[in-house]
C-alpha atoms as an extended CHARMM CRD file, in Angstrom:
* protein
*
       237  EXT
         1         1  MET       CA             17.9870000000       35.9950000000       -6.4240000000  PROA      1               0.0000000000
         2         2  THR       CA             20.3270000000       34.5660000000       -9.2310000000  PROA      2               0.0000000000
         3         3  GLY       CA             23.5260000000       32.6200000000       -8.5490000000  PROA      3               0.0000000000
         4         4  GLU       CA             25.6650000000       30.6430000000      -10.5450000000  PROA      4               0.0000000000
         5         5  TYR       CA             26.6700000000       26.4960000000      -10.4550000000  PROA      5               0.0000000000
         6         6  GLY       CA             30.2710000000       24.8720000000      -10.3150000000  PROA      6               0.0000000000
         7         7  ARG       CA             31.1340000000       22.0820000000      -12.5540000000  PROA      7               0.0000000000
         8         8  ASP       CA             29.5300000000       19.4960000000      -12.2380000000  PROA      8               0.0000000000
         9         9  GLY       CA             25.4810000000       21.9720000000      -11.8180000000  PROA      9               0.0000000000
        10        10  ALA       CA             25.4260000000       21.1950000000       -7.9060000000  PROA      10              0.0000000000
        11        11  THR       CA             27.5960000000       23.5640000000       -5.8980000000  PROA      11              0.0000000000
        12        12  PRO       CA             25.5750000000       27.0270000000       -5.4800000000  PROA      12              0.0000000000
        13        13  THR       CA             28.4420000000       29.7190000000       -5.1570000000  PROA      13              0.0000000000
        14        14  GLU       CA             26.7080000000       31.6970000000       -2.9380000000  PROA      14              0.0000000000
        15        15  LYS       CA             24.5540000000       30.7050000000       -0.0350000000  PROA      15              0.0000000000
        16        16  VAL       CA             21.7180000000       32.1330000000        1.3050000000  PROA      16              0.0000000000
        17        17  HSD       CA             19.5430000000       32.2450000000        4.5590000000  PROA      17              0.0000000000
        18        18  VAL       CA             16.9800000000       29.9730000000        5.1960000000  PROA      18              0.0000000000
        19        19  ARG       CA             13.8300000000       30.5310000000        7.2250000000  PROA      19              0.0000000000
        20        20  GLN       CA             13.1340000000       27.9210000000        9.9930000000  PROA      20              0.0000000000
        21        21  LEU       CA             10.5330000000       26.5270000000        9.5290000000  PROA      21              0.0000000000
        22        22  GLY       CA              8.0480000000       23.7620000000       11.6570000000  PROA      22              0.0000000000
        23        23  VAL       CA              6.5930000000       20.5350000000       10.6080000000  PROA      23              0.0000000000
        24        24  GLY       CA              3.5790000000       21.8110000000        9.4760000000  PROA      24              0.0000000000
        25        25  ASP       CA              5.3300000000       24.6600000000        7.6150000000  PROA      25              0.0000000000
        26        26  THR       CA              7.7670000000       22.8440000000        5.9670000000  PROA      26              0.0000000000
        27        27  LEU       CA              5.2290000000       20.4490000000        4.1610000000  PROA      27              0.0000000000
        28        28  ARG       CA              3.1800000000       24.1760000000        3.3120000000  PROA      28              0.0000000000
        29        29  TRP       CA              6.0840000000       25.0010000000        2.0270000000  PROA      29              0.0000000000
        30        30  SER       CA              6.7690000000       21.8110000000       -0.0270000000  PROA      30              0.0000000000
        31        31  TRP       CA              3.7570000000       22.0440000000       -1.6240000000  PROA      31              0.0000000000
        32        32  ASP       CA              3.7250000000       25.4000000000       -2.8900000000  PROA      32              0.0000000000
        33        33  VAL       CA              6.6010000000       24.8850000000       -4.7440000000  PROA      33              0.0000000000
        34        34  VAL       CA              5.4970000000       21.3440000000       -5.9860000000  PROA      34              0.0000000000
        35        35  ARG       CA              2.4440000000       23.3930000000       -7.1280000000  PROA      35              0.0000000000
        36        36  ASN       CA              5.0320000000       25.6770000000       -8.9550000000  PROA      36              0.0000000000
        37        37  HSD       CA              6.6940000000       22.5860000000      -10.2100000000  PROA      37              0.0000000000
        38        38  ARG       CA              3.6010000000       20.5810000000      -11.1750000000  PROA      38              0.0000000000
        39        39  GLU       CA              7.0080000000       19.3300000000      -13.3790000000  PROA      39              0.0000000000
        40        40  LEU       CA              7.5260000000       16.9410000000       -9.9180000000  PROA      40              0.0000000000
        41        41  VAL       CA              4.2320000000       15.4720000000      -10.1670000000  PROA      41              0.0000000000
        42        42  GLY       CA              4.3600000000       14.0570000000      -14.1100000000  PROA      42              0.0000000000
        43        43  LEU       CA              8.4010000000       12.6720000000      -13.5050000000  PROA      43              0.0000000000
        44        44  ALA       CA              7.2840000000       10.9750000000      -10.0260000000  PROA      44              0.0000000000
        45        45  PHE       CA              3.9260000000        9.7940000000      -11.5670000000  PROA      45              0.0000000000
        46        46  VAL       CA              6.5720000000        7.8260000000      -14.3780000000  PROA      46              0.0000000000
        47        47  VAL       CA              8.3540000000        6.8660000000      -12.1060000000  PROA      47              0.0000000000
        48        48  GLY       CA              5.7760000000        5.8510000000       -9.9080000000  PROA      48              0.0000000000
        49        49  LEU       CA              4.3480000000        3.2230000000      -12.9100000000  PROA      49              0.0000000000
        50        50  LEU       CA              7.9410000000        1.9200000000      -13.9640000000  PROA      50              0.0000000000
        51        51  SER       CA              7.4580000000        0.3850000000       -9.9520000000  PROA      51              0.0000000000
        52        52  ILE       CA              4.3690000000       -2.1020000000      -11.9290000000  PROA      52              0.0000000000
        53        53  VAL       CA              7.2540000000       -3.1560000000      -14.8600000000  PROA      53              0.0000000000
        54        54  PRO       CA              8.5200000000       -5.9160000000      -12.4610000000  PROA      54              0.0000000000
        55        55  LEU       CA              5.0290000000       -7.4570000000      -12.1660000000  PROA      55              0.0000000000
        56        56  PHE       CA              4.8590000000       -9.1890000000      -15.6180000000  PROA      56              0.0000000000
        57        57  GLY       CA              8.0650000000      -10.6790000000      -14.7010000000  PROA      57              0.0000000000
        58        58  VAL       CA              6.7180000000      -12.5380000000      -12.0170000000  PROA      58              0.0000000000
        59        59  THR       CA              4.7450000000      -15.7240000000      -12.5360000000  PROA      59              0.0000000000
        60        60  PRO       CA              2.8250000000      -17.6740000000       -9.5990000000  PROA      60              0.0000000000
        61        61  ALA       CA              2.9660000000      -20.4290000000       -8.2290000000  PROA      61              0.0000000000
        62        62  SER       CA              0.9510000000      -23.1460000000       -9.2630000000  PROA      62              0.0000000000
        63        63  THR       CA              0.0690000000      -25.0330000000       -5.8640000000  PROA      63              0.0000000000
        64        64  PRO       CA              0.9010000000      -22.8310000000       -2.6190000000  PROA      64              0.0000000000
        65        65  SER       CA              4.1980000000      -25.1500000000       -1.6650000000  PROA      65              0.0000000000
        66        66  ASP       CA              6.3550000000      -23.9040000000       -4.7420000000  PROA      66              0.0000000000
        67        67  ASP       CA              8.0270000000      -20.6470000000       -4.9410000000  PROA      67              0.0000000000
        68        68  PRO       CA              6.7540000000      -18.3020000000       -8.0740000000  PROA      68              0.0000000000
        69        69  SER       CA              8.8410000000      -17.5730000000      -10.9800000000  PROA      69              0.0000000000
        70        70  VAL       CA             11.1240000000      -15.2210000000      -11.4880000000  PROA      70              0.0000000000
        71        71  ALA       CA             12.4120000000      -13.4080000000      -15.0530000000  PROA      71              0.0000000000
        72        72  PRO       CA             15.9690000000      -12.8670000000      -14.6640000000  PROA      72              0.0000000000
        73        73  TRP       CA             16.0830000000       -9.3670000000      -15.4980000000  PROA      73              0.0000000000
        74        74  VAL       CA             13.8760000000       -8.3230000000      -13.0190000000  PROA      74              0.0000000000
        75        75  GLY       CA             17.2010000000       -8.2920000000       -9.9210000000  PROA      75              0.0000000000
        76        76  PRO       CA             18.5710000000       -5.7290000000      -12.6170000000  PROA      76              0.0000000000
        77        77  PHE       CA             15.4000000000       -3.9830000000      -13.2230000000  PROA      77              0.0000000000
        78        78  TYR       CA             15.0590000000       -3.7260000000       -9.8020000000  PROA      78              0.0000000000
        79        79  LEU       CA             18.6930000000       -1.9210000000       -9.0840000000  PROA      79              0.0000000000
        80        80  ALA       CA             18.2820000000        0.3270000000      -12.1080000000  PROA      80              0.0000000000
        81        81  TYR       CA             14.7030000000        1.3220000000      -10.5240000000  PROA      81              0.0000000000
        82        82  ALA       CA             15.8090000000        2.1330000000       -7.3670000000  PROA      82              0.0000000000
        83        83  LEU       CA             18.9340000000        4.9500000000       -8.7990000000  PROA      83              0.0000000000
        84        84  THR       CA             16.3590000000        6.2430000000      -10.7170000000  PROA      84              0.0000000000
        85        85  VAL       CA             14.3470000000        6.6690000000       -7.8200000000  PROA      85              0.0000000000
        86        86  GLY       CA             17.6780000000        8.2510000000       -6.4750000000  PROA      86              0.0000000000
        87        87  VAL       CA             17.5380000000       10.5240000000       -9.5480000000  PROA      87              0.0000000000
        88        88  LEU       CA             14.0090000000       11.6250000000       -8.6660000000  PROA      88              0.0000000000
        89        89  PHE       CA             14.2130000000       12.2520000000       -5.0580000000  PROA      89              0.0000000000
        90        90  GLY       CA             18.2710000000       14.5190000000       -6.1950000000  PROA      90              0.0000000000
        91        91  SER       CA             16.3660000000       16.6510000000       -8.4980000000  PROA      91              0.0000000000
        92        92  PHE       CA             13.1740000000       17.0960000000       -5.6780000000  PROA      92              0.0000000000
        93        93  PHE       CA             16.6860000000       18.6450000000       -3.2650000000  PROA      93              0.0000000000
        94        94  LEU       CA             17.7440000000       20.1870000000       -5.8810000000  PROA      94              0.0000000000
        95        95  THR       CA             14.3580000000       22.0210000000       -6.4660000000  PROA      95              0.0000000000
        96        96  ALA       CA             14.0220000000       22.9330000000       -3.0370000000  PROA      96              0.0000000000
        97        97  ASP       CA             17.6790000000       24.8610000000       -3.0770000000  PROA      97              0.0000000000
        98        98  ASP       CA             16.1850000000       26.5980000000       -6.4050000000  PROA      98              0.0000000000
        99        99  ALA       CA             12.9160000000       28.1580000000       -4.7840000000  PROA      99              0.0000000000
       100       100  VAL       CA             14.9730000000       29.1740000000       -1.6330000000  PROA      100             0.0000000000
       101       101  SER       CA             17.4150000000       30.7380000000       -3.7680000000  PROA      101             0.0000000000
       102       102  GLU       CA             15.0890000000       32.4960000000       -6.1880000000  PROA      102             0.0000000000
       103       103  ARG       CA             17.4470000000       30.5940000000       -9.0940000000  PROA      103             0.0000000000
       104       104  PRO       CA             14.8920000000       29.0250000000      -12.1450000000  PROA      104             0.0000000000
       105       105  ARG       CA             16.7640000000       25.6460000000      -13.4220000000  PROA      105             0.0000000000
       106       106  PRO       CA             15.2030000000       23.9010000000      -16.1100000000  PROA      106             0.0000000000
       107       107  LEU       CA             14.0690000000       20.3880000000      -14.7640000000  PROA      107             0.0000000000
       108       108  LYS       CA             16.6020000000       18.8330000000      -17.6020000000  PROA      108             0.0000000000
       109       109  ALA       CA             19.6480000000       20.8300000000      -15.8310000000  PROA      109             0.0000000000
       110       110  ARG       CA             18.2330000000       19.4590000000      -12.0520000000  PROA      110             0.0000000000
       111       111  LEU       CA             17.9310000000       15.0810000000      -13.4100000000  PROA      111             0.0000000000
       112       112  SER       CA             21.2350000000       15.9390000000      -14.8540000000  PROA      112             0.0000000000
       113       113  ALA       CA             23.2810000000       17.6450000000      -11.9560000000  PROA      113             0.0000000000
       114       114  ALA       CA             21.0500000000       14.9570000000       -9.7050000000  PROA      114             0.0000000000
       115       115  LEU       CA             22.7000000000       12.1710000000      -11.6250000000  PROA      115             0.0000000000
       116       116  ARG       CA             26.3170000000       12.9960000000      -11.9400000000  PROA      116             0.0000000000
       117       117  ARG       CA             25.7290000000       12.5900000000       -7.9930000000  PROA      117             0.0000000000
       118       118  ILE       CA             24.2680000000        8.8230000000       -7.8500000000  PROA      118             0.0000000000
       119       119  PRO       CA             28.4500000000        7.4340000000       -7.3100000000  PROA      119             0.0000000000
       120       120  ALA       CA             28.7960000000        9.7850000000       -3.9930000000  PROA      120             0.0000000000
       121       121  LEU       CA             24.9190000000        8.6650000000       -2.7660000000  PROA      121             0.0000000000
       122       122  VAL       CA             25.1600000000        5.0980000000       -3.0280000000  PROA      122             0.0000000000
       123       123  LEU       CA             28.1220000000        5.0730000000       -1.4710000000  PROA      123             0.0000000000
       124       124  ALA       CA             27.3310000000        7.5070000000        2.1160000000  PROA      124             0.0000000000
       125       125  GLY       CA             23.8160000000        5.5530000000        1.6670000000  PROA      125             0.0000000000
       126       126  LEU       CA             25.1420000000        2.1870000000        2.0580000000  PROA      126             0.0000000000
       127       127  VAL       CA             27.5340000000        3.2610000000        5.3550000000  PROA      127             0.0000000000
       128       128  ALA       CA             24.7440000000        5.6160000000        7.0240000000  PROA      128             0.0000000000
       129       129  VAL       CA             22.7930000000        2.8550000000        6.8300000000  PROA      129             0.0000000000
       130       130  GLY       CA             25.2000000000        0.2440000000        7.3050000000  PROA      130             0.0000000000
       131       131  LEU       CA             25.7340000000        2.3980000000       11.0620000000  PROA      131             0.0000000000
       132       132  SER       CA             21.2900000000        2.5850000000       11.3170000000  PROA      132             0.0000000000
       133       133  ILE       CA             21.2890000000       -1.4570000000       10.7160000000  PROA      133             0.0000000000
       134       134  VAL       CA             24.2120000000       -1.6360000000       13.6530000000  PROA      134             0.0000000000
       135       135  GLY       CA             21.5150000000        0.6910000000       15.9920000000  PROA      135             0.0000000000
       136       136  LEU       CA             18.9800000000       -1.2200000000       15.5590000000  PROA      136             0.0000000000
       137       137  VAL       CA             20.5650000000       -4.6430000000       15.7870000000  PROA      137             0.0000000000
       138       138  VAL       CA             22.5100000000       -3.2020000000       19.5960000000  PROA      138             0.0000000000
       139       139  LEU       CA             19.1420000000       -1.2470000000       20.5880000000  PROA      139             0.0000000000
       140       140  VAL       CA             16.4300000000        0.3240000000       18.7180000000  PROA      140             0.0000000000
       141       141  LEU       CA             16.1320000000        3.9340000000       19.3700000000  PROA      141             0.0000000000
       142       142  PRO       CA             19.8580000000        4.1980000000       18.8620000000  PROA      142             0.0000000000
       143       143  GLY       CA             19.4360000000        3.2100000000       15.2330000000  PROA      143             0.0000000000
       144       144  ILE       CA             16.1890000000        4.9950000000       14.7280000000  PROA      144             0.0000000000
       145       145  TYR       CA             18.1840000000        8.6140000000       15.8780000000  PROA      145             0.0000000000
       146       146  LEU       CA             22.0870000000        7.5040000000       13.3270000000  PROA      146             0.0000000000
       147       147  PHE       CA             19.4170000000        7.1040000000       10.6510000000  PROA      147             0.0000000000
       148       148  HSD       CA             17.6100000000       10.8610000000       11.4180000000  PROA      148             0.0000000000
       149       149  ARG       CA             20.9780000000       12.0400000000       11.6900000000  PROA      149             0.0000000000
       150       150  PHE       CA             22.4050000000       10.7950000000        8.8510000000  PROA      150             0.0000000000
       151       151  LEU       CA             19.2970000000       12.0220000000        6.7240000000  PROA      151             0.0000000000
       152       152  PRO       CA             20.3410000000       15.0560000000        5.7220000000  PROA      152             0.0000000000
       153       153  THR       CA             23.4620000000       13.3910000000        3.8490000000  PROA      153             0.0000000000
       154       154  PHE       CA             21.6500000000       12.6120000000        0.8630000000  PROA      154             0.0000000000
       155       155  PRO       CA             20.9910000000       16.2370000000       -0.0390000000  PROA      155             0.0000000000
       156       156  ALA       CA             24.4800000000       17.6690000000        1.4180000000  PROA      156             0.0000000000
       157       157  ILE       CA             25.7610000000       15.2620000000       -1.6210000000  PROA      157             0.0000000000
       158       158  VAL       CA             23.1800000000       16.6870000000       -4.0180000000  PROA      158             0.0000000000
       159       159  ILE       CA             22.6250000000       20.0300000000       -3.5390000000  PROA      159             0.0000000000
       160       160  ASP       CA             26.7290000000       21.3830000000       -2.6080000000  PROA      160             0.0000000000
       161       161  GLY       CA             28.2810000000       18.5830000000       -4.4090000000  PROA      161             0.0000000000
       162       162  LYS       CA             29.7490000000       17.3070000000       -1.5580000000  PROA      162             0.0000000000
       163       163  GLY       CA             31.9740000000       13.8840000000       -1.3360000000  PROA      163             0.0000000000
       164       164  PRO       CA             30.2870000000       10.8060000000        0.2240000000  PROA      164             0.0000000000
       165       165  PHE       CA             32.1330000000       11.2360000000        3.6860000000  PROA      165             0.0000000000
       166       166  ALA       CA             31.8940000000       15.1050000000        3.6820000000  PROA      166             0.0000000000
       167       167  GLY       CA             28.4760000000       14.3900000000        3.1150000000  PROA      167             0.0000000000
       168       168  LEU       CA             27.8030000000       12.3910000000        5.7170000000  PROA      168             0.0000000000
       169       169  SER       CA             29.1660000000       15.0810000000        8.2690000000  PROA      169             0.0000000000
       170       170  ALA       CA             27.6190000000       17.4080000000        6.5600000000  PROA      170             0.0000000000
       171       171  GLY       CA             23.8040000000       15.6790000000        7.2190000000  PROA      171             0.0000000000
       172       172  TRP       CA             25.3340000000       14.9490000000       10.5570000000  PROA      172             0.0000000000
       173       173  ASN       CA             25.9950000000       18.4920000000       11.5890000000  PROA      173             0.0000000000
       174       174  ALA       CA             22.7310000000       20.2010000000        9.4530000000  PROA      174             0.0000000000
       175       175  SER       CA             20.2810000000       17.0950000000       11.5640000000  PROA      175             0.0000000000
       176       176  GLY       CA             21.9720000000       18.1820000000       14.7080000000  PROA      176             0.0000000000
       177       177  GLY       CA             19.1040000000       20.7360000000       15.8600000000  PROA      177             0.0000000000
       178       178  ASN       CA             16.6120000000       18.7360000000       13.5860000000  PROA      178             0.0000000000
       179       179  VAL       CA             16.3990000000       15.4570000000       14.3640000000  PROA      179             0.0000000000
       180       180  THR       CA             12.6550000000       15.9820000000       15.8160000000  PROA      180             0.0000000000
       181       181  LYS       CA             11.2390000000       17.6730000000       12.7500000000  PROA      181             0.0000000000
       182       182  LEU       CA             13.1040000000       15.6800000000       10.8560000000  PROA      182             0.0000000000
       183       183  PHE       CA             11.8400000000       12.3080000000       12.9730000000  PROA      183             0.0000000000
       184       184  PHE       CA              7.6700000000       13.9360000000       11.8430000000  PROA      184             0.0000000000
       185       185  VAL       CA              8.2110000000       14.1450000000        8.6100000000  PROA      185             0.0000000000
       186       186  THR       CA              9.4420000000       10.6340000000        8.1120000000  PROA      186             0.0000000000
       187       187  VAL       CA              6.6630000000        9.3710000000        9.8400000000  PROA      187             0.0000000000
       188       188  GLY       CA              4.1560000000       10.9400000000        7.4900000000  PROA      188             0.0000000000
       189       189  TYR       CA              6.4780000000        9.5470000000        4.5490000000  PROA      189             0.0000000000
       190       190  VAL       CA              6.3730000000        6.2970000000        6.2950000000  PROA      190             0.0000000000
       191       191  GLY       CA              2.4040000000        6.0820000000        7.6850000000  PROA      191             0.0000000000
       192       192  ALA       CA              1.7620000000        7.7000000000        3.3430000000  PROA      192             0.0000000000
       193       193  CYS       CA              3.6340000000        4.5370000000        2.0870000000  PROA      193             0.0000000000
       194       194  LEU       CA              2.0600000000        1.9030000000        4.4650000000  PROA      194             0.0000000000
       195       195  VAL       CA             -1.4270000000        3.2990000000        2.4330000000  PROA      195             0.0000000000
       196       196  LEU       CA             -0.2870000000        3.2620000000       -0.5440000000  PROA      196             0.0000000000
       197       197  VAL       CA              1.0520000000        0.3630000000       -0.0930000000  PROA      197             0.0000000000
       198       198  LEU       CA             -2.3130000000       -1.1510000000        1.1560000000  PROA      198             0.0000000000
       199       199  VAL       CA             -3.9360000000        0.6130000000       -2.1720000000  PROA      199             0.0000000000
       200       200  TRP       CA             -1.4840000000       -1.3200000000       -4.1910000000  PROA      200             0.0000000000
       201       201  TYR       CA             -2.3860000000       -4.6340000000       -3.0570000000  PROA      201             0.0000000000
       202       202  SER       CA             -6.2470000000       -4.5410000000       -1.9300000000  PROA      202             0.0000000000
       203       203  LEU       CA             -7.7750000000       -3.2120000000       -5.3290000000  PROA      203             0.0000000000
       204       204  GLY       CA             -6.5600000000       -6.0430000000       -7.5310000000  PROA      204             0.0000000000
       205       205  LEU       CA             -5.2160000000       -4.5200000000      -11.0810000000  PROA      205             0.0000000000
       206       206  VAL       CA             -5.9870000000       -0.6270000000      -10.1840000000  PROA      206             0.0000000000
       207       207  GLY       CA             -4.3620000000       -0.7760000000       -6.8680000000  PROA      207             0.0000000000
       208       208  PRO       CA             -0.8060000000       -0.2100000000       -8.6250000000  PROA      208             0.0000000000
       209       209  LEU       CA             -1.8370000000        2.6670000000      -10.6270000000  PROA      209             0.0000000000
       210       210  LEU       CA             -4.0710000000        4.3590000000       -8.3320000000  PROA      210             0.0000000000
       211       211  SER       CA             -1.2930000000        4.0440000000       -5.9460000000  PROA      211             0.0000000000
       212       212  ALA       CA              1.3880000000        5.3400000000       -8.3600000000  PROA      212             0.0000000000
       213       213  GLY       CA             -0.7550000000        8.5800000000       -8.4860000000  PROA      213             0.0000000000
       214       214  LEU       CA             -0.5820000000        8.8530000000       -5.2250000000  PROA      214             0.0000000000
       215       215  ALA       CA              2.9590000000        8.1210000000       -4.3500000000  PROA      215             0.0000000000
       216       216  ALA       CA              3.3450000000       11.0540000000       -7.6250000000  PROA      216             0.0000000000
       217       217  GLY       CA              2.0590000000       14.4470000000       -5.0220000000  PROA      217             0.0000000000
       218       218  LEU       CA              4.1830000000       11.9280000000       -1.7960000000  PROA      218             0.0000000000
       219       219  LEU       CA              7.3890000000       12.0310000000       -3.2450000000  PROA      219             0.0000000000
       220       220  PRO       CA              7.8370000000       15.3030000000       -4.4380000000  PROA      220             0.0000000000
       221       221  LEU       CA              6.2960000000       16.7300000000       -0.7150000000  PROA      221             0.0000000000
       222       222  PHE       CA              8.9130000000       14.2630000000        1.4710000000  PROA      222             0.0000000000
       223       223  GLY       CA             12.0720000000       15.1340000000       -0.9860000000  PROA      223             0.0000000000
       224       224  LEU       CA             11.2790000000       18.8770000000       -0.6100000000  PROA      224             0.0000000000
       225       225  ALA       CA             10.5340000000       18.8450000000        2.6270000000  PROA      225             0.0000000000
       226       226  LEU       CA             13.7720000000       16.8200000000        3.0140000000  PROA      226             0.0000000000
       227       227  GLY       CA             15.5090000000       19.6790000000        1.1680000000  PROA      227             0.0000000000
       228       228  HSD       CA             14.1090000000       22.4400000000        2.8820000000  PROA      228             0.0000000000
       229       229  LEU       CA             15.2440000000       20.3790000000        6.3680000000  PROA      229             0.0000000000
       230       230  TYR       CA             19.3430000000       20.7480000000        5.5750000000  PROA      230             0.0000000000
       231       231  LEU       CA             19.0370000000       24.0250000000        4.0120000000  PROA      231             0.0000000000
       232       232  GLU       CA             17.4950000000       25.9220000000        7.1070000000  PROA      232             0.0000000000
       233       233  GLN       CA             20.5220000000       24.1210000000        8.8690000000  PROA      233             0.0000000000
       234       234  ASP       CA             23.1080000000       24.4430000000        6.6630000000  PROA      234             0.0000000000
       235       235  ARG       CA             22.5420000000       27.6870000000        5.2770000000  PROA      235             0.0000000000
       236       236  ASN       CA             22.0600000000       29.1790000000        8.9840000000  PROA      236             0.0000000000
       237       237  GLN       CA             25.1180000000       28.4850000000       10.9140000000  PROA      237             0.0000000000
């Protein structure tokens, strides 16, 4: 199916029916999309390698009582890196939208559209994370619940070109019947991330490289799955 995009390159002019999938089928669908869009793996690998750069800006302490020396550029680099990861996941969301709508779009166009959504993503993320933290402080379960209710906000903002508050509302609505699936997908993602951290710190200099390689397959799977979970609820309401 073909379609056009709005001025920001993110807003489709038509909506299509999206098949409801279970957790396992969602991940299998994501894997099939990754196989057809291997540029996502290469892109994720490059971004993963960038996470190694700050290591060169940290000098270990000479004694256990001293603090390590951190170069001034490390903090700004981490901020730029976080925004880069936002663009990366935005490209995953747009790829999911293209896959279910059968609309081909070059990687450059997806990255450009995702980049333009960064301000809205940052503002919505601050609100969503802030409310989730309040829920965690009050009681753990409300925080976990709020986090997953707001999680589809990010694909809503990127795919449909919504503003931060409209995106929060769309994400909340889309997660209404999807909290359980979102939770299990997130648990799988967090578990895999813990494995990556273990690999990073346990294999010396090889660890960061191997971790970046594993992340190259993991990140697209999660991003595409989250995009599909948003689409299957929003497009069928």
